[in-house]
Structures are given as C-alpha cells and as structure tokens.
C-alpha positions in Angstrom: 0.0 0.0 0.0 1.5 3.4 -1.0 2.7 5.5 1.9 0.3 8.4 1.1 -2.7 6.1 1.1 -1.6 4.4 4.3 -1.3 7.8 5.9 -4.7 8.9 4.6 -6.3 5.8 6.0 -4.6 6.3 9.3 -5.5 9.9 9.6 -9.2 9.4 8.7 -9.4 6.6 11.3 -7.7 8.6 14.0 -9.7 11.7 13.2 -13.0 9.8 13.4 -11.9 8.2 16.6 -11.1 11.6 18.1 -14.6 12.8 17.4 -16.0 9.6 19.0 -13.8 10.1 22.0 -15.3 13.6 22.5 -18.8 12.1 22.4 -17.9 9.4 24.8 -16.4 11.8 27.3 -19.4 14.2 27.1 -21.8 11.3 27.6 -19.9 10.1 30.7 -20.0 13.6 32.2 -23.7 13.9 31.6 -24.5 10.5 33.0 -22.4 10.8 36.1 -24.0 14.2 36.9 -27.5 13.0 36.5 -29.8 10.6 38.4 -28.1 7.8 36.5 -24.8 8.4 38.3 -25.4 5.4 40.6 -25.8 3.1 37.6 -22.6 4.6 36.0 -20.5 3.8 39.0 -22.1 0.4 39.5 -21.2 -0.4 35.9 -17.6 0.4 36.5 -17.5 -1.6 39.7 -18.9 -4.9 38.2 -16.6 -7.6 39.4 -15.0 -9.7 36.6 -13.0 -12.8 37.4 -10.8 -14.9 35.1 -9.1 -18.0 36.4 -6.9 -20.7 34.8 -5.8 -23.3 37.3 -4.1 -21.6 40.2 -3.8 -18.3 38.3 -6.7 -16.0 39.2 -7.3 -12.4 38.2 -10.2 -10.7 39.9 -10.7 -7.0 39.2 -13.6 -4.5 38.8 -14.6 -3.8 35.2 -12.8 -0.4 35.3 -9.5 -2.0 35.9 -10.1 -4.7 33.2 -10.6 -1.8 30.8 -7.5 0.1 32.0 -5.2 -2.8 32.5 -6.6 -5.3 29.9 -8.2 -3.6 27.0 -5.7 -0.7 27.0 -2.9 -3.3 26.5 -4.3 -3.6 23.0 -4.1 0.2 22.6 -0.4 0.0 23.7 0.0 -2.9 21.2 -1.2 -0.6 18.4 1.2 2.1 19.6 4.1 -0.4 19.6 3.2 -1.6 16.1 3.0 2.0 14.8 6.3 3.0 16.4 8.0 -0.1 14.9 6.5 0.5 11.4 7.6 4.2 11.5 11.1 3.4 12.7 11.7 0.7 10.1 10.0 2.1 7.0 8.2 5.3 7.9 8.7 8.9 9.2 11.1 7.8 11.9 13.4 5.8 9.6 15.7 8.8 8.8 17.3 11.1 11.2 16.4 14.1 9.1 12.7 13.2 9.5 12.9 12.8 13.3 14.7 16.0 14.2 11.8 18.5 14.1 9.0 16.4 15.6 11.5 14.9 18.0 12.6 18.2 19.3 9.0 19.4 19.5 8.1 16.2 21.4 10.9 16.6 23.9 9.9 20.2 24.6 6.2 19.1 24.8 7.1 16.5 27.5 9.6 18.5 29.6 8.0 21.9 29.9 4.5 20.6 31.0 6.2 18.5 33.7 8.1 21.5 34.9 4.9 23.6 35.0 3.2 21.0 37.1 6.3 20.6 39.4 6.5 24.3 40.0 2.9 24.4 41.4 3.1 21.1 43.3 6.7 20.7 44.5 5.8 21.2 48.1 3.4 18.2 48.2 5.1 14.8 47.8 1.7 13.0 47.4 0.7 15.5 44.6 4.0 15.2 42.9 3.3 11.6 41.8 1.2 13.2 39.0 4.1 15.2 37.4 3.8 13.1 34.2 0.1 13.6 33.6 0.4 16.7 31.4 3.2 15.2 29.3 1.2 13.3 26.7 -0.6 14.3 23.5 -3.8 12.5 22.5 -3.2 11.8 18.8 -6.8 10.7 18.1 -8.3 13.7 19.8 -5.8 16.2 18.2 -6.2 14.8 14.7 -10.0 14.8 15.2 -9.9 18.6 15.8 -7.5 19.1 12.9 -9.8 17.2 10.6 -12.5 19.8 11.1 -10.3 22.2 9.1 -10.2 19.8 6.1 -7.8 20.6 3.2 -6.9 24.0 4.6 -4.2 22.3 6.7 -1.1 21.1 4.8 -0.6 17.3 4.8 3.0 17.9 6.0 1.6 19.6 9.1 -0.6 16.6 9.8 2.4 14.3 9.4 4.4 16.5 11.8 1.6 16.2 14.4 1.2 12.5 13.9 5.0 11.9 14.2 5.3 14.2 17.2 2.5 12.3 19.0 4.0 8.9 18.3 7.3 10.0 19.8 5.3 11.5 22.6 3.6 8.2 23.2 6.9 6.4 23.2 8.2 8.8 25.9 5.0 8.2 28.0 5.6 4.4 27.7 9.1 4.8 29.1 7.9 7.0 31.9 5.2 4.5 32.9 7.7 1.7 32.9 10.3 3.5 35.0 8.2 5.6 37.4 4.8 3.9 37.7 5.7 0.3 38.6 4.8 -0.9 42.1 6.4 -3.6 44.3 8.0 -6.1 41.9 7.6 -9.9 42.0 10.7 -11.8 41.1 8.9 -15.0 39.9 6.5 -13.1 37.7 9.3 -11.0 36.2 11.3 -14.2 35.5 8.3 -15.8 33.7 7.8 -12.5 31.8 11.4 -12.6 30.8 11.1 -16.2 29.6 8.0 -15.2 27.5 10.0 -12.3 25.9 12.8 -14.7 25.1 10.3 -17.1 23.4 8.9 -14.2 21.4 12.3 -13.0 20.2 13.3 -16.6 19.3 10.2 -17.0 17.2 11.0 -13.7 15.4 14.6 -14.8 14.7 13.5 -18.2 13.5 11.1 -16.6 11.0 7.8 -17.6 12.5 5.1 -15.5 10.6 1.9 -17.0 12.0 0.2 -14.6 14.4 -1.4 -17.2 16.7 1.8 -18.2 18.5 2.8 -14.6 19.1 -0.7 -13.7 20.5 -0.8 -16.8 22.7 2.6 -16.1 24.3 1.7 -12.4 24.4 -1.3 -13.3 26.6 1.0 -15.2 28.9 3.3 -12.2 29.0 0.4 -9.9 29.8 -0.6 -12.1 32.8 3.1 -12.3 34.0 3.6 -8.5 33.7 0.2 -7.9 35.4 1.4 -10.0 38.4 4.9 -8.6 38.4 4.2 -5.1 39.6 5.1 -3.5 36.2 2.1 -2.0 34.5 0.4 -4.7 32.4 -0.2 -2.5 29.3 3.6 -2.5 28.7 3.2 -6.1 27.6 1.4 -4.8 24.5 4.4 -2.7 23.5 6.9 -5.6 24.1 4.7 -7.9 22.0 4.5 -5.4 19.2 8.2 -5.0 19.0 8.6 -8.8 18.7 6.1 -9.4 15.9 7.9 -9.5 12.5 7.3 -6.5 10.2 9.2 -8.0 7.3 9.1 -11.6 6.1 11.7 -13.6 4.3 9.5 -14.9 1.5 6.2 -13.5 0.0 4.1 -13.9 3.1 2.0 -10.9 4.3 3.6 -8.9 7.1 2.3 -10.2 10.4 2.8 -6.7 12.0 0.9 -5.0 9.2 -1.9 -7.6 9.3 -2.4 -7.3 13.0 -2.2 -3.5 13.0 -4.8 -3.2 10.2 -7.1 -5.7 11.8 -6.9 -4.4 15.3 -6.8 -0.6 14.6 -10.6 -0.2 14.0 -11.5 -2.1 17.1 -9.1 0.1 19.2 -10.1 3.3 17.5 -13.9 2.8 17.5 -14.3 0.5 20.5 -11.6 0.4 23.2 -10.6 4.1 23.2 -14.2 5.4 23.4 -15.0 2.8 26.1 -11.9 4.0 28.0 -13.0 7.6 27.7 -16.5 6.8 28.9 -15.1 4.9 31.9 -12.5 7.5 32.9 -14.0 10.9 32.0 -17.1 10.8 34.1 -16.1 13.5 36.6 -18.7 14.2 39.3 -19.2 18.0 39.5 -21.1 17.7 42.8 -19.7 20.3 45.1 -17.2 21.6 42.5 -16.4 25.3 42.9 -13.9 27.7 41.3 -11.5 26.8 44.1 -11.7 23.2 42.9 -10.2 24.2 39.6 -7.4 26.4 41.0 -6.2 23.7 43.4 -2.5 23.1 42.5 -3.2 19.6 41.2 -5.9 20.2 38.6 -4.6 23.7 37.9 -1.0 22.4 37.4 -2.3 19.7 35.0 -4.5 22.2 33.0 -1.8 24.8 32.8 0.8 22.2 31.9 -1.3 21.0 29.0 -2.4 24.4 27.7 0.6 26.6 28.4 3.4 24.0 29.0 2.7 22.1 25.8 2.4 25.2 23.7 5.6 26.7 25.0 7.5 23.4 24.8 6.4 22.3 21.3 6.5 25.7 19.7 9.7 26.8 21.5 11.7 23.7 20.5 10.3 23.8 17.0 11.4 27.4 16.7 14.9 26.6 18.1 15.4 23.6 15.7 14.4 25.7 12.7 16.4 28.8 13.7 19.6 26.8 14.3 19.0 25.1 10.9 18.8 21.7 12.4 15.5 21.3 10.6 13.0 23.1 8.4 9.3 23.9 8.8 6.8 21.4 7.3 6.3 22.1 3.6 3.6 24.7 3.0 3.1 25.5 6.7 3.6 28.9 8.4 4.6 29.8 11.9 1.0 30.6 12.8 -0.1 27.1 11.9 2.7 25.6 13.8 1.7 27.6 16.8 -1.9 26.3 16.4 -0.6 22.7 16.3 1.5 23.4 19.4 -1.7 24.4 21.2 -3.5 21.3 20.0 -0.8 19.2 21.5 -2.2 20.2 24.8 -5.1 17.8 24.3 -3.8 15.1 26.7 -6.9 13.1 27.2 -6.4 9.4 26.7 -2.8 9.0 27.8 -3.1 11.7 30.5 -6.2 10.0 32.0 -4.3 6.7 31.9 -1.2 8.1 33.7 -3.6 9.9 36.1 -5.1 6.5 37.0 -1.6 5.3 37.9 -0.5 8.4 39.8 -3.7 8.9 41.8 -5.3 5.5 42.5 -9.0 5.8 43.1 -9.8 5.0 46.8 -6.2 5.4 47.7 -5.0 8.9 46.7 -6.6 12.1 48.0 -6.2 13.6 44.6 -8.1 10.8 42.6 -10.7 12.6 40.5 -9.1 16.0 40.8 -6.6 15.1 38.0 -9.5 14.4 35.7 -10.8 18.0 36.2 -7.4 19.3 35.2 -7.1 17.0 32.2 -10.6 17.8 30.9 -10.2 21.5 31.4 -6.7 21.7 29.8 -7.7 19.4 26.9 -10.9 21.3 26.1 -9.3 24.7 26.3 -6.4 23.4 24.1 -8.9 22.0 21.6 -11.0 25.2 21.3 -8.1 27.7 21.3 -6.0 25.5 19.0 -8.8 25.1 16.5 -9.4 28.9 16.5 -5.7 29.7 15.9 -5.4 27.0 13.2 -8.6 28.3 11.5 -7.4 31.9 11.6 -3.9 31.2 10.2 -5.0 28.5 7.7 -7.6 31.0 6.3 -5.0 33.7 6.2 -2.4 31.5 4.5 -5.0 30.3 2.0 
C-alpha cells in the first residue's frame, strides 16, 4: 500500500476516533452528573474474574478496561512505532529532528509547570507526568475539522510528534509507575519475551503463537508489579514487520485488523469509563487547586511553549526546516492542539492517583478535561485563523 494512502487511511481513522472520544467523554460527564450516576459507578465496579488453574485475576470492570483492553491500545502504539522506525517517518534522522525536538519540549515543559505548582506536596508530585502526553486521536480529530486548509505535511508533523510523545510516555510509565516487583512473575515474563524473540529470529510468521505467548506475557507482567499494558508494547516489537518470503507482514496484518477495534471501541470505552467526573460540590476553588490547575496549565501553556519553542529553536539553528507549506502561525496552532492530553493523561492519572487510595483521585480528571478542552478550542481557533490567512 503506497505511503500516502496508508497515511490517509490512518488519519481518517484517528480523526473519526477523536470525534467519537469527544462524544464518549461528554456522555460520561452527563450520566455521572444525572440521576443515572449510581448506575454509571455500579457499571464500572462490576466484578470480573478470570481463572486458569491456580492463576486468578479478579478486578472490577474499570481495571479490566484500564489494564486489559488498554494493553491492546499499547500494542497498536508499539506496532505504529515499529513501522515508523523501520519504514516510515522515523526511519531517517532528518525526518525525526523537528518532531523529535517538539516532542521533547512538549514533555519536559509541562512536567516542569506541574512541578512548579506542586513541588511542596510529595503526594501530589506523583502526578508530574500527567500533562506530558498528547492524544493523537483527539488532536487529529480537531485538525480534521479544518479539512484541506491544513497542509498534509503539518498533519504528518503532528502524527510523528504524537507517536514520539507516546513512546516517551511508555518509558515514563515503565520507569516511574511500577509498584512492588515480583521476582517470579518477572522471570516468567522474561522467559516469555525470550520465546517471542526466538520465534521472530526463526522466521515464524503466524500470528497465533505470538498472540498466545503475548497473553501469557500480559498475565506475568500484570502479576509482576510493572504495569500490564507495557506487555502490549513488548509484544508489538517482537512481531515481524518484514518476512523472508512472500508472506504478508504479520505486523501490518495485526495493525490493520486491530486498529478499527481500538479506535472505535476500546478508546471510546476507556474515555467513557474514565472521563465521568462528578461535578457535585465543585467550585472555582476546585479548579485552582494546585493539582488540577497544574495539569491544566501544563497541558495548555506547557505544551504550547514546549512544542513551539523547541520547533522554533530547531528551525532557527538550521537543524530542521518547517513542514512544507506550513507557516509559523499554523505551527503555533498545532502546538496548542498538542495540549489535548486526554487518553494518555487519563491513563497516567489513574496510575498516579489511584481511586480510593489517593486524596487527589478525580481532581486530576478535572485538570485533564479543562486543559484538553481549552487546548482544543483555542488550538482550533488559531489554526482556522492562520489557515484561512495563508489560504
């Protein structure tokens, strides 16, 4: 499939998914602030048990969504990163410099903004990584509303930036959000990874063996104390992208088959399960509390300054050039849109402030929704203005 048609399909899918995410989040907010709120919370607390012999996993539905279904989302991210590194927009250093610099700025500055407002509270500081991520589906969904007025090169810049951003978030989750580790579970996870690598090196192209061992890996990682969704990324990196003969690429096949289910099913369900913030008793003081305010400011201001600032620096030092056909005003609009943290921010928030354990559980979602909504509206307005002006 030609690169341009592959990108077009990807963009259309992500854009539509972003609009569906918005609808799911709004629906969750309405339901949890209506007489149906009891049903909403009861739905998320439904106990779900899976057992195979002595191995038993018992969690409420919310955690099955966040730990189980989201592993498939991370599997897709891993497949996308692998594809881009080996044959796409991350395969050449020259293609990585500009979105890479922008992604680094977009991760570091928001974390510093949050830290500046919460450094005196150790329990609040566990959420420092929440405003670091960009929601590619949501951001592309907003960008899609502008149609052909936005250069394709700018959409590629945003997509590549967000993929690098996601990779950074994965590393942060692995390093900073792992709990007490189980040696036995880690050893079994290691054995599963060795088996996956061996199959790759031996030229195994059937997906079934990879998925079966991948399931074992997910259980082992879940029991190890490292977050279970990382099993999806590891599995993705082990599935062959290229084959020795004329067989279809297993990685391409899995990505194309799984992507619609993740885009139209798993991500909207995740948004519905995690965006239902109760507004009961919420006042202006609730929004200016250092945790939600730090997250919102990190997303809106931190992302804009980080992404635009590092992009400007990379161009002015001649390390890179602006996306073809794009002006600084449009780049500024994209930088604001990068403040839409939503999916990954909600995910990191669920790890940083565990419901029922952390005093800040729920407050992070107010900051994420506020920062993401403001970034979406302001970013769209800026993009519309400069795209019309350039047109």
